[in-house]
N, C-alpha and C positions, 0 to 999 in steps of 0.2 A: 721092089724098091720101097723103103719106108716112107710113109707120108709125113710131110712137114706140116705142122699144125700151129696156127697163130691163135692164141687165146686172149680175148679181151674181156676180162671179168672185173667186177667191183670187189668181190670178196676173196681174200687170200685163201681161206679154207676151201672154197669152191674151186678156185684155180688149182689148188693142190690136188683135189679129187679128180678133176678133169685131166690134169697133167699125168697123174698115175694111170688113168685109162689109156692115154696116148702111149705112154711107155710100155704098158702091158701088151698093147697091140703091135709093138715094134716101131712105133712112130717117134717123131722128134718134135718137141715144142720149140718154135722159133720166135724171135722177138720182132721180126720184120714182116709185116703183112704182105709185102710185095714178093716175099720169098717163100710163100706157103702154098701148099696144095689144098688146104682146107682152112677156113677161118671159123672160129667159134666166138660168138659175141653175145654179151648180156644186153638185152634190149633196153635196159634202164640206164645204160651209159649215155650221157648226153651226146647227141649226134649219131647215135647207133644206126638209125634208119638210113641216113645219108651215107654213112660208111658202108653199109650193106650194099646200097646201090652201086657205089664205086667198085667194090670188090666183085660184085656180080658182073658189072660191065667189063671188068678186066678178065673175066673168065674163071674167077675163083669161086668154088662152091662155098656157101655160108650156112652154118648151123646156128640159128639164133635161139635164145632161150630166155625165159622170164617167168615170173609168177603167173599162175593160172588166172589170177584176178585182173591181170593186165591184158585182157583180151584185145583191146584196141591196139596196143603196142605190138603184140604178137601178130595181129592181122596186118598191120603196117609193114612189119618185117617180111611177111609172106608176099605182100604186094610188091615189095622191093626186090623179090627174087630169092629170099632165103627159105630154107626149111626151118620153120619156127615151131618150137615145142615148149611145153611147160617145164619148169625146173625138175619135176619128178621124172621126166622122160629123157633129159638131155644126155645123161651118161650112157644109157642104152643105145640111143640114136648115134652118139659119137662112136661107140664101139662098132656098131653096124657099118657106119661110113668108113671106118678105118680098116675093116676086114673085107669090104667089098672091093672087087677089082682093084 
């Protein structure tokens, strides 16, 4: 079954790149976070950490990403229950999550 992925990104170009990775893995980008199997969030979006907590509490795995210089935000995302990675690693980690079980 294809995975449904919710993308919350600030940059259109980055969203396009992640959306292409989802499609290449046979997944589908959805607009409703409550209808997804995996959520991918930019940690710089206002309220991202609270949103991560809510998604994790509802049982949705979260892949959070941000600039490597934002160590505090990435750490907060991890503490909220997300897998948090720097921008340079998000596409690889997304592909790995989409192709695992």
